[in-house]
C-alpha positions, 0 to 999 in steps of 0.5 A: 500500500505504501509503495502504491501511495508513493507511486501516485504521489510521484506521478502527481509531482511529475504532472506539472513538469510535463504540462509546463514543457508546452510541446505537443503535436497539433491535429495535423501532426505538426510540432507545436509549442503551447503558451500561456493565455497571458501571451495573447496566443494559444500556441506556436506551430512549425508547419515546415519541419525541423531537425532535433538541433533546430529548436529547444525549449529550455528550463533555466530561470537564471537565463530566461528573460522572465519566468523559467523557460525560454526558446533556443533556435539554431539554423545551419547550412542546408536547413531548408524545409517546406510544406504542400505549397512552398519549398525553401530549398528551391527558393534560396531560403533557409529557416526554422520558424514558428507561426502563431495562432490565433491569427488577427484581423487587420483592423484597429491596433495590433501590437507584438512584443518579445525578448531576443538574445543573440549567441556570443558567436552570432555571425552577421550574414549580410547581404543576406537578411536573417529575419528574427520575427515577422508579421505575415499576411494570409490571403495577401498579394503575391509577386516575385523577388530576385526572380523567385516567387514571393509572398511578402510580409508586412513587417520583418525584424531583420539582422543584417549589416551590423544592425537589427532593423524594423523592416516595413514592406511598403507594398503597391502595384497589383495583387498578383504582381506586387511591388515591394519596397523595404523601408529599413529603420535601425533598432539596435547594433547586433554586437550589443545584443550578444548574450544580452536580452533585448526587448522588441515591441511594435504596434500596427495601428490600422485604424489611425494609419501608423506604426511604432516600434520600441527597443527596451521600452524606448521608442525607436520608430514612428511611421505615420502611414497605414501598414497596408496597401492591400487588405489581407484576410488576416495577419499572423506573427512568426518567430525563429530564424529565417534566411532569405536569398542565401546565395547572396551571402555565398557569392559576396563572401566567396563561400559554399556554405552558410554559417550557423546562427543561434538565437534565443527568444522569450516573453512572446506576446500579442495585444491591442496596446503597447501596455499589453506586450512591453514588459518595460512599459508595463512591468506588471506583466506576468511571465508567459510560461 
């Protein structure tokens, strides 16, 4: 009887640990990470696959930005994946990236915030961009870029040329042959982000036609234009490491392989105001573990 009781107690002690891991497979068998309701998301899903080393959900309260857990992403040369409608390998891309659910309607004010840290040996892949966070479009315009198929996002947080940028894609033209002009705004030097958490937040105000971005609670970007020219069905947040047009880096540096990049994420949030996503502006926000 005592032995049975000990087994039951041990099982109860293990339940919270398993529940807090957050990792599961969705209805389609895709690798997913559930998140607290405090985050404004239900879960993050990798729709394209990955290797074991590409992603880790780590428990270490001493290293996490807040709470106990944080995420580790690693992309190596040749890490290109795909799904039923897209193939990175055929389109000069590499990535390991998660898409957040639920999606949002492109109306009112949509804000996003997260904490980012680069590894101490993080290599800048200029002139190839490494996107460390995106707001993408569902049912948005299409076109070509560098002669390849393109489904342009609204926002990319890009690491390139020594800096992290807020890259707004100013789109025009037609819905099937879109003209995409990237508007880069400096957020922070990459060398100042190594082994140190940086808090990124931004708001896309569709009602008042403006965009604002903050770094560590300080406003860095103010754009008094509508985020969209075309109205997509929905928008959604993506995070991880996404490298586009990798052949540019290989040609520029006369190399055959892309360098390995490691990036850490924590405190990923969505809300309808900056106070709901920025832990510097609103220190009362609870960890999203």
